[in-house]
N, CA, C and O atoms as a printed pandas DataFrame, in Angstrom:
     atom_number atom_name residue_name chain_id  residue_number  x_coord  y_coord  z_coord
0              1         N          UNK        A               1   42.238   -8.615  -41.575
1              2        CA          UNK        A               1   42.161   -8.815  -40.135
2              3         C          UNK        A               1   42.159   -7.467  -39.393
3              4         O          UNK        A               1   41.520   -7.330  -38.350
4              5         N          UNK        A               2   42.882   -6.473  -39.944
5              6        CA          UNK        A               2   42.935   -5.149  -39.321
6              7         C          UNK        A               2   41.554   -4.500  -39.331
7              8         O          UNK        A               2   41.143   -3.884  -38.348
8              9         N          UNK        A               3   40.844   -4.641  -40.445
9             10        CA          UNK        A               3   39.493   -4.070  -40.521
10            11         C          UNK        A               3   38.566   -4.709  -39.494
11            12         O          UNK        A               3   37.752   -4.026  -38.872
12            13         N          UNK        A               4   38.693   -6.012  -39.322
13            14        CA          UNK        A               4   37.852   -6.715  -38.354
14            15         C          UNK        A               4   38.162   -6.221  -36.939
15            16         O          UNK        A               4   37.249   -6.059  -36.129
16            17         N          UNK        A               5   39.429   -5.983  -36.636
17            18        CA          UNK        A               5   39.813   -5.463  -35.321
18            19         C          UNK        A               5   39.254   -4.061  -35.108
19            20         O          UNK        A               5   38.797   -3.735  -34.013
20            21         N          UNK        A               6   39.286   -3.237  -36.139
21            22        CA          UNK        A               6   38.727   -1.883  -36.030
22            23         C          UNK        A               6   37.224   -1.936  -35.787
23            24         O          UNK        A               6   36.694   -1.209  -34.947
24            25         N          UNK        A               7   36.540   -2.810  -36.535
25            26        CA          UNK        A               7   35.098   -2.967  -36.343
26            27         C          UNK        A               7   34.782   -3.415  -34.921
27            28         O          UNK        A               7   33.836   -2.932  -34.298
28            29         N          UNK        A               8   35.582   -4.337  -34.423
29            30        CA          UNK        A               8   35.384   -4.824  -33.056
30            31         C          UNK        A               8   35.623   -3.709  -32.052
31            32         O          UNK        A               8   34.872   -3.577  -31.086
32            33         N          UNK        A               9   36.650   -2.910  -32.266
33            34        CA          UNK        A               9   36.942   -1.791  -31.379
34            35         C          UNK        A               9   35.794   -0.791  -31.369
35            36         O          UNK        A               9   35.393   -0.323  -30.304
36            37         N          UNK        A              10   35.265   -0.461  -32.533
37            38        CA          UNK        A              10   34.135    0.472  -32.623
38            39         C          UNK        A              10   32.931   -0.102  -31.884
39            40         O          UNK        A              10   32.245    0.621  -31.162
40            41         N          UNK        A              11   32.671   -1.394  -32.060
41            42        CA          UNK        A              11   31.536   -2.031  -31.384
42            43         C          UNK        A              11   31.717   -2.007  -29.869
43            44         O          UNK        A              11   30.760   -1.753  -29.136
44            45         N          UNK        A              12   32.916   -2.264  -29.401
45            46        CA          UNK        A              12   33.190   -2.250  -27.960
46            47         C          UNK        A              12   33.050   -0.835  -27.407
47            48         O          UNK        A              12   32.525   -0.650  -26.310
48            49         N          UNK        A              13   33.510    0.156  -28.147
49            50        CA          UNK        A              13   33.367    1.544  -27.700
50            51         C          UNK        A              13   31.899    1.949  -27.617
51            52         O          UNK        A              13   31.502    2.639  -26.679
52            53         N          UNK        A              14   31.092    1.528  -28.586
53            54        CA          UNK        A              14   29.659    1.821  -28.558
54            55         C          UNK        A              14   29.005    1.120  -27.374
55            56         O          UNK        A              14   28.164    1.703  -26.690
56            57         N          UNK        A              15   29.385   -0.111  -27.134
57            58        CA          UNK        A              15   28.856   -0.847  -25.986
58            59         C          UNK        A              15   29.218   -0.145  -24.683
59            60         O          UNK        A              15   28.396   -0.070  -23.770
60            61         N          UNK        A              16   30.434    0.366  -24.591
61            62        CA          UNK        A              16   30.865    1.093  -23.397
62            63         C          UNK        A              16   30.022    2.349  -23.189
63            64         O          UNK        A              16   29.633    2.652  -22.061
64            65         N          UNK        A              17   29.737    3.078  -24.262
65            66        CA          UNK        A              17   28.882    4.268  -24.149
66            67         C          UNK        A              17   27.468    3.880  -23.721
67            68         O          UNK        A              17   26.856    4.548  -22.888
68            69         N          UNK        A              18   26.960    2.800  -24.296
69            70        CA          UNK        A              18   25.623    2.339  -23.919
70            71         C          UNK        A              18   25.569    1.919  -22.454
71            72         O          UNK        A              18   24.597    2.212  -21.758
72            73         N          UNK        A              19   26.600    1.240  -21.989
73            74        CA          UNK        A              19   26.648    0.814  -20.586
74            75         C          UNK        A              19   26.730    2.028  -19.665
75            76         O          UNK        A              19   26.128    2.032  -18.591
76            77         N          UNK        A              20   27.462    3.045  -20.072
77            78        CA          UNK        A              20   27.555    4.266  -19.279
78            79         C          UNK        A              20   26.188    4.933  -19.163
79            80         O          UNK        A              20   25.800    5.388  -18.087
80            81         N          UNK        A              21   25.468    4.987  -20.272
81            82        CA          UNK        A              21   24.115    5.557  -20.246
82            83         C          UNK        A              21   23.199    4.734  -19.356
83            84         O          UNK        A              21   22.388    5.289  -18.615
84            85         N          UNK        A              22   23.320    3.432  -19.423
85            86        CA          UNK        A              22   22.501    2.552  -18.595
86            87         C          UNK        A              22   22.815    2.759  -17.113
87            88         O          UNK        A              22   21.904    2.785  -16.285
88            89         N          UNK        A              23   24.093    2.905  -16.776
89            90        CA          UNK        A              23   24.466    3.157  -15.375
90            91         C          UNK        A              23   23.868    4.468  -14.874
91            92         O          UNK        A              23   23.390    4.545  -13.742
92            93         N          UNK        A              24   23.895    5.494  -15.714
93            94        CA          UNK        A              24   23.296    6.780  -15.332
94            95         C          UNK        A              24   21.797    6.633  -15.115
95            96         O          UNK        A              24   21.249    7.156  -14.145
96            97         N          UNK        A              25   21.143    5.925  -16.016
97            98        CA          UNK        A              25   19.699    5.706  -15.895
98            99         C          UNK        A              25   19.390    4.925  -14.620
99           100         O          UNK        A              25   18.461    5.267  -13.888
100          101         N          UNK        A              26   20.164    3.880  -14.357
101          102        CA          UNK        A              26   19.938    3.080  -13.151
102          103         C          UNK        A              26   20.131    3.913  -11.888
103          104         O          UNK        A              26   19.362    3.777  -10.935
104          105         N          UNK        A              27   21.142    4.770  -11.869
105          106        CA          UNK        A              27   21.368    5.629  -10.704
106          107         C          UNK        A              27   20.175    6.552  -10.494
107          108         O          UNK        A              27   19.747    6.767   -9.360
108          109         N          UNK        A              28   19.639    7.095  -11.579
109          110        CA          UNK        A              28   18.465    7.967  -11.478
110          111         C          UNK        A              28   17.265    7.187  -10.937
111          112         O          UNK        A              28   16.571    7.666  -10.041
112          113         N          UNK        A              29   17.022    6.011  -11.465
113          114        CA          UNK        A              29   15.892    5.192  -11.023
114          115         C          UNK        A              29   16.061    4.797   -9.560
115          116         O          UNK        A              29   15.100    4.847   -8.793
116          117         N          UNK        A              30   17.272    4.406   -9.163
117          118        CA          UNK        A              30   17.518    4.057   -7.757
118          119         C          UNK        A              30   17.212    5.240   -6.851
119          120         O          UNK        A              30   16.626    5.071   -5.781
120          121         N          UNK        A              31   17.603    6.428   -7.273
121          122        CA          UNK        A              31   17.340    7.631   -6.489
122          123         C          UNK        A              31   15.843    7.860   -6.338
123          124         O          UNK        A              31   15.360    8.153   -5.244
124          125         N          UNK        A              32   15.113    7.726   -7.434
125          126        CA          UNK        A              32   13.661    7.917   -7.391
126          127         C          UNK        A              32   12.986    6.866   -6.514
127          128         O          UNK        A              32   12.060    7.174   -5.763
128          129         N          UNK        A              33   13.451    5.641   -6.615
129          130        CA          UNK        A              33   12.816    4.556   -5.868
130          131         C          UNK        A              33   13.144    4.595   -4.380
131          132         O          UNK        A              33   12.427    4.005   -3.572
132          133         N          UNK        A              34   14.212    5.276   -4.015
133          134        CA          UNK        A              34   14.566    5.351   -2.599
134          135         C          UNK        A              34   13.721    6.373   -1.847
135          136         O          UNK        A              34   13.726    6.408   -0.616
136          137         N          UNK        A              35   12.999    7.202   -2.590
137          138        CA          UNK        A              35   12.137    8.199   -1.949
138          139         C          UNK        A              35   10.911    7.508   -1.363
139          140         O          UNK        A              35   10.389    6.566   -1.961
140          141         N          UNK        A              36   10.446    7.963   -0.206
141          142        CA          UNK        A              36    9.243    7.353    0.370
142          143         C          UNK        A              36    8.016    7.618   -0.504
143          144         O          UNK        A              36    7.904    8.650   -1.165
144          145         N          UNK        A              37    7.118    6.663   -0.481
145          146        CA          UNK        A              37    5.881    6.812   -1.246
146          147         C          UNK        A              37    4.934    7.715   -0.481
147          148         O          UNK        A              37    4.648    7.484    0.694
148          149         N          UNK        A              38    4.455    8.734   -1.151
149          150        CA          UNK        A              38    3.453    9.615   -0.548
150          151         C          UNK        A              38    2.413    9.931   -1.614
151          152         O          UNK        A              38    2.707    9.954   -2.809
152          153         N          UNK        A              39    1.212   10.168   -1.161
153          154        CA          UNK        A              39    0.111   10.449   -2.074
154          155         C          UNK        A              39   -0.374   11.876   -1.869
155          156         O          UNK        A              39   -0.713   12.275   -0.755
156          157         N          UNK        A              40   -0.402   12.637   -2.956
157          158        CA          UNK        A              40   -0.981   13.977   -2.913
158          159         C          UNK        A              40   -2.498   13.890   -3.011
159          160         O          UNK        A              40   -3.232   14.706   -2.454
160          161         N          UNK        A              41   -2.925   12.897   -3.722
161          162        CA          UNK        A              41   -4.356   12.652   -3.872
162          163         C          UNK        A              41   -4.537   11.148   -4.009
163          164         O          UNK        A              41   -3.565   10.407   -4.158
164          165         N          UNK        A              42   -5.734   10.722   -3.960
165          166        CA          UNK        A              42   -5.989    9.287   -4.047
166          167         C          UNK        A              42   -6.878    9.018   -5.258
167          168         O          UNK        A              42   -7.982    8.488   -5.131
168          169         N          UNK        A              43   -6.378    9.391   -6.425
169          170        CA          UNK        A              43   -7.134    9.102   -7.631
170          171         C          UNK        A              43   -6.426    8.012   -8.430
171          172         O          UNK        A              43   -5.297    7.634   -8.114
172          173         N          UNK        A              44   -7.083    7.522   -9.443
173          174        CA          UNK        A              44   -6.560    6.402  -10.218
174          175         C          UNK        A              44   -5.198    6.723  -10.829
175          176         O          UNK        A              44   -4.303    5.878  -10.807
176          177         N          UNK        A              45   -5.025    7.915  -11.368
177          178        CA          UNK        A              45   -3.775    8.295  -12.028
178          179         C          UNK        A              45   -2.601    8.252  -11.060
179          180         O          UNK        A              45   -1.539    7.730  -11.399
180          181         N          UNK        A              46   -2.778    8.792   -9.866
181          182        CA          UNK        A              46   -1.712    8.798   -8.867
182          183         C          UNK        A              46   -1.361    7.372   -8.446
183          184         O          UNK        A              46   -0.185    7.024   -8.337
184          185         N          UNK        A              47   -2.360    6.570   -8.215
185          186        CA          UNK        A              47   -2.119    5.184   -7.806
186          187         C          UNK        A              47   -1.427    4.414   -8.930
187          188         O          UNK        A              47   -0.505    3.643   -8.665
188          189         N          UNK        A              48   -1.850    4.604  -10.167
189          190        CA          UNK        A              48   -1.224    3.914  -11.297
190          191         C          UNK        A              48    0.238    4.317  -11.438
191          192         O          UNK        A              48    1.084    3.474  -11.739
192          193         N          UNK        A              49    0.542    5.578  -11.228
193          194        CA          UNK        A              49    1.934    6.050  -11.307
194          195         C          UNK        A              49    2.796    5.370  -10.245
195          196         O          UNK        A              49    3.925    4.967  -10.525
196          197         N          UNK        A              50    2.264    5.244   -9.025
197          198        CA          UNK        A              50    3.006    4.569   -7.954
198          199         C          UNK        A              50    3.210    3.092   -8.280
199          200         O          UNK        A              50    4.274    2.535   -8.008
200          201         N          UNK        A              51    2.196    2.460   -8.858
201          202        CA          UNK        A              51    2.333    1.055   -9.246
202          203         C          UNK        A              51    3.381    0.891  -10.342
203          204         O          UNK        A              51    4.135   -0.082  -10.338
204          205         N          UNK        A              52    3.432    1.822  -11.268
205          206        CA          UNK        A              52    4.446    1.784  -12.324
206          207         C          UNK        A              52    5.849    1.908  -11.736
207          208         O          UNK        A              52    6.773    1.233  -12.190
208          209         N          UNK        A              53    6.015    2.762  -10.733
209          210        CA          UNK        A              53    7.316    2.896  -10.072
210          211         C          UNK        A              53    7.718    1.595   -9.393
211          212         O          UNK        A              53    8.887    1.211   -9.423
212          213         N          UNK        A              54    6.759    0.923   -8.787
213          214        CA          UNK        A              54    7.050   -0.358   -8.144
214          215         C          UNK        A              54    7.490   -1.383   -9.185
215          216         O          UNK        A              54    8.379   -2.192   -8.921
216          217         N          UNK        A              55    6.875   -1.353  -10.362
217          218        CA          UNK        A              55    7.273   -2.259  -11.440
218          219         C          UNK        A              55    8.705   -1.957  -11.859
219          220         O          UNK        A              55    9.484   -2.876  -12.110
220          221         N          UNK        A              56    9.059   -0.668  -11.937
221          222        CA          UNK        A              56   10.434   -0.292  -12.260
222          223         C          UNK        A              56   11.402   -0.860  -11.237
223          224         O          UNK        A              56   12.507   -1.271  -11.592
224          225         N          UNK        A              57   11.006   -0.889   -9.982
225          226        CA          UNK        A              57   11.862   -1.429   -8.926
226          227         C          UNK        A              57   12.158   -2.902   -9.199
227          228         O          UNK        A              57   13.295   -3.348   -9.045
228          229         N          UNK        A              58   11.139   -3.652   -9.601
229          230        CA          UNK        A              58   11.345   -5.063   -9.937
230          231         C          UNK        A              58   12.240   -5.226  -11.147
231          232         O          UNK        A              58   13.109   -6.098  -11.168
232          233         N          UNK        A              59   12.036   -4.395  -12.153
233          234        CA          UNK        A              59   12.875   -4.439  -13.346
234          235         C          UNK        A              59   14.318   -4.092  -13.002
235          236         O          UNK        A              59   15.247   -4.706  -13.526
236          237         N          UNK        A              60   14.505   -3.125  -12.138
237          238        CA          UNK        A              60   15.839   -2.707  -11.720
238          239         C          UNK        A              60   16.558   -3.845  -11.008
239          240         O          UNK        A              60   17.743   -4.075  -11.250
240          241         N          UNK        A              61   15.861   -4.552  -10.138
241          242        CA          UNK        A              61   16.463   -5.681   -9.426
242          243         C          UNK        A              61   16.905   -6.750  -10.418
243          244         O          UNK        A              61   17.975   -7.339  -10.265
244          245         N          UNK        A              62   16.087   -6.999  -11.429
245          246        CA          UNK        A              62   16.438   -7.987  -12.443
246          247         C          UNK        A              62   17.690   -7.562  -13.205
247          248         O          UNK        A              62   18.598   -8.371  -13.398
248          249         N          UNK        A              63   17.751   -6.305  -13.639
249          250        CA          UNK        A              63   18.914   -5.807  -14.381
250          251         C          UNK        A              63   20.166   -5.883  -13.514
251          252         O          UNK        A              63   21.232   -6.265  -13.996
252          253         N          UNK        A              64   20.046   -5.524  -12.245
253          254        CA          UNK        A              64   21.200   -5.578  -11.341
254          255         C          UNK        A              64   21.681   -7.012  -11.181
255          256         O          UNK        A              64   22.885   -7.264  -11.133
256          257         N          UNK        A              65   20.748   -7.948  -11.097
257          258        CA          UNK        A              65   21.108   -9.357  -10.941
258          259         C          UNK        A              65   21.806   -9.877  -12.192
259          260         O          UNK        A              65   22.808  -10.585  -12.096
260          261         N          UNK        A              66   21.288   -9.533  -13.349
261          262        CA          UNK        A              66   21.852  -10.014  -14.608
262          263         C          UNK        A              66   23.229   -9.412  -14.864
263          264         O          UNK        A              66   24.132  -10.101  -15.338
264          265         N          UNK        A              67   23.390   -8.122  -14.548
265          266        CA          UNK        A              67   24.669   -7.463  -14.824
266          267         C          UNK        A              67   25.681   -7.688  -13.714
267          268         O          UNK        A              67   26.857   -7.355  -13.859
268          269         N          UNK        A              68   25.215   -8.259  -12.595
269          270        CA          UNK        A              68   25.937   -8.521  -11.394
270          271         C          UNK        A              68   27.349   -8.779  -11.467
271          272         O          UNK        A              68   27.988   -9.007  -10.440
């Protein structure tokens, strides 16, 4: 039973580290998404990058809702 408790403790500690990394990533993404959208040029690559950021915003909302 002691070994099982140790394994559980290690798993919980790893989960805590993973959650900390996720919180840092989310804070970075929130910071990026709060910036106003501006275009340096109007080519396909720039537009695709902005669309990808918008997709991240939707993904972020989902993660925030699930972890709520």
